[in-house]
VOGU-3710 file (C-alpha; in Angstrom, 3 decimals, decimal comma):
1> mpmlvasdld> 106,012/183,788/150,971  107,746/187,263/150,932  108,289/189,454/147,849  111,471/191,397/147,272  112,132/194,217/145,646  115,469/195,418/144,814  115,718/199,070/143,508  118,417/201,200/142,224  118,658/204,512/143,987  120,098/207,285/142,293
11> rtliysaaal> 118,104/208,314/138,713  116,123/205,332/139,673  113,816/206,179/142,527  115,787/209,735/143,665  116,653/212,392/141,705  118,541/215,433/142,358  118,291/218,688/140,846  119,799/218,599/137,451  118,268/215,118/137,010  114,355/215,383/137,381
21> altmpdarap> 113,425/216,139/133,643  110,577/218,581/134,318  109,345/219,078/130,852  105,367/220,839/131,951  105,157/224,296/133,215  106,176/225,115/136,223  102,289/225,634/137,605  101,611/222,124/136,353  105,016/220,189/137,915  104,262/217,574/140,593
31> rllcvevhes> 105,472/218,521/144,367  108,442/217,361/145,217  109,764/215,780/148,521  113,682/216,253/149,701  115,064/212,382/150,727  118,680/213,501/151,244  120,280/216,662/152,699  124,379/217,109/152,683  126,326/219,711/154,157  122,746/221,322/154,979
41> rplsymteta> 121,617/221,393/151,506  118,382/219,273/149,696  120,505/216,981/147,165  117,724/214,555/145,971  113,720/214,205/145,445  111,235/211,940/144,590  107,608/213,494/143,782  105,546/213,450/146,887  102,964/210,573/144,995  106,207/208,470/144,351
51> aqlladlgda> 106,659/209,223/148,482  103,178/207,518/149,351  103,616/204,524/146,782  107,184/203,550/148,127  105,559/203,348/151,761  102,698/201,358/150,784  105,252/198,997/149,609  107,175/199,306/152,307  104,529/197,375/154,152  103,416/195,137/150,953
61> avfmptttrt> 107,308/193,786/150,111  110,194/193,384/151,272  112,087/196,519/149,617  115,557/196,786/149,337  117,869/199,534/148,116  120,268/198,242/146,117  122,933/200,964/145,123  126,768/202,022/144,225  126,387/204,787/146,646  129,072/203,852/149,744
71> rkqylrinlp> 127,539/203,416/153,167  128,242/206,797/154,316  126,724/208,184/151,352  123,510/205,600/151,828  122,690/206,182/155,298  122,677/209,991/155,215  119,545/209,137/152,734  115,966/209,563/154,186  113,664/207,164/152,668  109,991/207,554/153,132
81> gpppkyaica> 107,913/204,024/154,414  109,559/201,595/156,911  113,404/201,582/157,450  114,690/198,463/155,021  115,975/195,696/157,169  118,257/194,734/153,940  120,199/197,324/152,009  122,840/196,596/148,909  125,867/199,675/149,179  128,978/199,403/147,295
91> ngghllvdgv> 127,649/198,065/144,089  127,492/194,968/146,669  130,501/195,046/148,361  128,105/195,234/151,095  125,264/194,373/152,459  123,655/195,998/155,677  121,004/194,198/157,426  119,321/197,020/159,787  121,662/199,436/158,894  125,069/197,457/160,330
101> sdpdwharvq> 127,300/195,387/157,328  127,231/192,218/157,721  130,834/190,923/157,834  130,599/187,227/156,000  129,146/188,482/152,971  132,126/191,641/152,932  134,981/188,850/153,206  133,638/186,592/150,789  133,405/189,730/148,459  137,151/190,344/148,866
111> drladecapl> 138,160/186,838/148,350  136,214/187,065/144,829  137,886/189,960/144,083  141,373/188,813/145,120  140,787/185,389/142,931  139,158/186,769/139,518  140,406/189,996/138,498  143,479/193,115/138,773  144,243/194,736/142,191  142,847/198,046/142,630
121> eevrahlaet> 145,421/199,748/142,910  146,152/198,895/139,554  143,400/200,242/138,311  143,628/203,624/140,383  147,383/204,179/138,918  145,931/203,982/135,402  143,326/206,138/135,958  145,698/208,689/137,718  148,293/208,444/135,012  145,719/208,839/132,059
131> adpawvrkhr> 143,026/211,125/133,215  143,698/214,791/132,270  143,061/217,072/135,184  141,594/219,778/132,526  138,237/217,330/132,508  138,634/215,599/136,063  137,459/217,230/139,243  138,166/214,722/141,527  139,509/211,094/142,174  138,168/209,062/144,464
141> iaedlfaylv> 138,344/205,396/145,974  135,124/204,072/147,285  135,561/201,661/150,516  138,327/200,105/148,554  136,571/198,170/146,462  136,463/200,423/143,295  137,325/203,822/141,494  135,316/206,901/140,033  136,174/209,893/138,662  133,840/213,479/138,963
151> verellpeew> 134,130/215,441/135,435  133,326/217,933/133,291  131,043/216,162/131,392  130,508/218,395/128,412  135,000/218,309/128,222  134,966/214,590/128,785  136,936/212,910/125,210  134,670/209,518/124,433  137,582/208,039/122,992  139,214/208,085/126,285
161> vkelavwaen> 135,820/206,442/127,859  135,775/203,688/125,653  139,474/203,245/125,693  139,388/202,847/129,442  136,434/200,326/128,907  138,755/198,062/126,483  141,694/198,399/129,247  139,508/197,569/132,427  137,611/194,957/130,412  140,608/193,272/129,975
171> rgwtvslqgr> 141,833/193,194/133,579  138,067/191,845/134,524  136,645/195,757/135,641  133,625/197,154/134,096  133,558/201,262/133,384  130,028/202,984/133,692  129,542/206,642/133,090  126,936/208,132/134,711  126,290/211,992/134,852  129,324/213,324/136,025
181> kiyavpkplt> 130,966/210,429/137,159  132,963/207,811/135,549  132,799/204,298/137,966  135,527/201,807/137,064  134,168/198,359/139,174  135,374/195,082/139,071  133,264/192,651/137,732  132,647/190,182/140,895  131,191/193,128/142,216  127,701/192,679/141,545
191> ksaavrevar> 124,197/193,793/143,095  122,589/190,641/141,799  125,064/188,380/143,755  123,846/189,998/147,171  120,178/190,176/146,063  120,471/186,399/145,300  121,818/186,224/149,070  118,993/188,521/150,811  116,237/186,187/148,280  117,703/183,292/150,097
201> rtgadltlaa> 117,323/184,746/153,455  114,020/185,785/152,897  112,618/182,819/151,443  111,727/185,360/148,835  109,250/183,716/145,650  109,699/186,620/143,673  112,175/189,211/142,935  111,447/192,994/141,406  114,011/195,014/140,116  114,678/198,411/138,271
211> gdslldadll> 117,907/200,230/137,742  119,252/202,473/134,794  122,888/202,540/134,695  125,314/199,649/133,208  126,390/198,317/136,729  122,209/197,829/136,943  122,164/195,408/134,063  123,237/192,175/136,196  120,411/193,221/139,091  117,669/193,064/136,473
221> laadrgwrpa> 118,867/189,907/134,516  118,504/188,365/138,085  115,118/189,625/138,918  111,868/187,757/137,945  110,838/190,976/136,384  112,216/194,426/135,522  111,894/198,080/134,593  114,027/200,542/133,552  113,509/203,770/132,543  113,760/205,997/129,561
231> hgeladadwt> 117,084/207,628/130,837  120,264/206,512/131,376  123,234/203,969/130,383  120,695/201,330/129,451  118,170/203,698/127,429  120,696/205,205/125,905  122,238/201,919/124,416  117,950/200,443/123,863  119,115/197,346/126,339  116,530/195,078/126,913
241> apaisalper> 115,732/191,020/128,034  112,405/188,758/128,028  111,568/189,645/131,363  112,415/193,415/131,261  110,131/196,301/130,590  111,577/199,496/129,062  109,133/202,254/130,400  108,602/205,634/128,816  108,761/208,109/131,143  112,029/209,780/131,902
251> gvlagerilr> 113,098/212,120/135,543  111,577/211,973/139,041  108,537/211,112/136,752  109,957/207,898/136,247  110,396/207,206/139,475  106,857/207,479/140,235  106,004/205,150/137,091  108,448/202,456/138,554  107,427/202,468/142,429  103,298/201,780/140,641
261> eflrtvrrps> 104,581/198,664/138,691  106,278/197,569/141,387  103,233/197,881/143,986  100,876/196,617/141,263  102,742/193,550/140,212  103,540/192,204/144,266  99,897/193,104/144,672  98,502/190,982/141,498  102,170/188,718/140,754  100,191/186,585/138,356
//
């Protein structure tokens, strides 16, 4: 029976230059591999060791990237190893099979959103009305499914984020602050639902997962075993669960450790 490895990407397996968290002397820093280029500039990295681990993992299990990124943002990533047959984009809104969105899955997601939470337009309007241009740099709608803001983090009022979270909760939405982005995501839009669908399709008898943010909590809880790094929303909240391991590593070295744990478990599942 195959094993399914479902992992978040940004700040879990791949890292921007600002998120690398390299604390050792420069001469001892790990060699890095660029895995994403945007507008002709390098954007995301993993260590060369992590790249080899991921290539080995892709040969040993069903590896499935599981991201809040849009399809366009995901498809510019060039991960080592065999191309994943399955990928989850837009936090579960799109299930990609060989790089193409499954229309039946997307239709099911849209039906749930229509039935279970306030419409996107209401959330978009609230963000436009309440977010201060002094600290907002961009308003974005992702795949007509959820909204996010790009902000100046040092100017962002903590109280505004808390008030937004309460407002969203009452309308069936979740708020997540990740780096310079504030996400407002419908609660029925989950990575875990799409992971269960892929587990069903592949016949996987064991699911492993990793993630760092509030939007990854349902993914981790749905897995048989999970890992989170020592950075991110989940670490800041000291979030844990019985089958979840909280790792001591931060930054790009956490990505390497997560891949070691994946591969070790795949090879010795007991």
